[in-house]
C-alpha positions, 0 to 999 in steps of 0.5 A: 291111505291113497283114499285119504290123500285123494279126499284131502286133495279134493277138500283143498281143491274145493277150498281153493275154488271157494276162495277164488270165487270169494275174492274179487278186486276193484280197480281205482277207475271203477265202482263195484256193486255186490248183489245178493239174490238180485239185491244190492248189498254193498257199494265199493268205491275204494280200490283193493281186494274184497270178499263175497259169499260165493254162489250167493253174491255176485259183483257188477262193475260201473265206470267211475271216470268222466264219460263223454256223450257226444251226439253224431247228428246235430239237433234242430231247435227254434229260437224266439225269432222262429228261426231254425238252428242246428246245434251240435253239443256234447255232455260230460257226466259221471256216476256218483251214486252207483246204487241209485244208478243201477236202480234207475236204469238197471245199470244200462249205460245206453238207457242212461245216455237216452235219459241224458239226451232227453233231459239236455235237449228239453232244456236246450229247446227251452233256453233257445226258445227264449233267445235270438240267433245272435244270443245263442251264437255269441251273445249268451252262449256261455250263460246258456251252457251254464244254466243248462248244466245246472238244470240237467244236473238237478234232474240226473241226480235222481238217477245217480248221475252228475253232469260235469259240463254241457258244451255247444260245439257248433250253432249254425243255420240249416243249409236251406236257410244259410244258403239264402242268408249267404246270397243275401249277404253277397247281394248286400256286399255287392251293393255296398261295393258298387256304392263305394265304386260310385263314390270313388269315381265321383271323388276322382272326377271331382279331384280331376276337375279341381286339378284341371281348374288349378292348372288353368288358373296357374297357366293364366296367372303365368301368362298374365305375369309373363305378359306383364313382364314383357310389357314392362320390358317393351316399355323400358326398351321403348323408353330407352330407344326414345331417350337415345333418339332424343339425344342424337336422332342421326346416330339413332337412325344410323344405329337402327340401320346397322341393325337392319343391315345385320339382320338382312345380310345375316347369311350368305344365302340370303337374297334381298331385292331392293332398288339401289336408290332406296333409302335402305342403302342411305348410309352405305352410299354416304359411307362410300362418298366419305371414303372417296373424299378422303382418298 
């Protein structure tokens, strides 16, 4: 009885082991290739539970998602101007035919990356050789990437790979070239700055000279107008004096003498040395005699 139970248990265990070896699952992010004696028998692209023949068939999984190939070191290319440029790029790709992918590169992702790098670099070298530095930096950058993607995609379809995108992250001159370019740019900027300073200095001198000229003209005009007004005033004064003298010469002489007395004896500290018989005291003397006669 116990031997039958043991036999039955062994059969059940064997069945469970065989069943476990026959069942496998496929993730939605993967392809599954079922091999039989090294030959691809089935390609499973839908997720779920699947079966295989144990001991005879085996399963390998391949990535279904988009993979990024990003080179760590930039590549050196030559433009149509025979100038070296350093190009940093990356590739977006995915497996679309896992069976062809396995046959072409034995399912080795490293070999697939090498093939992709060779294809893309060859295409970029060809595209860069047709264009100038300005074109590859800004002018036709998008066009280069799109053409490169199409060319690379045609080639990689032969190994079951689709190229989603090829992008140029950075395009720059090598260090030895960029240093020379920067020095030349710096010298050019200094030359332009010196020219601008010289032009500014010349313009400043021109403005100063014009301002000085205008100042002199304004001063001369003001002096001329002042002298004209002064001359007119002197003329009017002389005319007035002459008219007054013509009407009453004695009164005019008396008035002028009073002005002379006022100016001479303006301050108490003023000293005037004049002979008493001088004509300067003419009206003072006359005034004194008139007063004596009145008394």
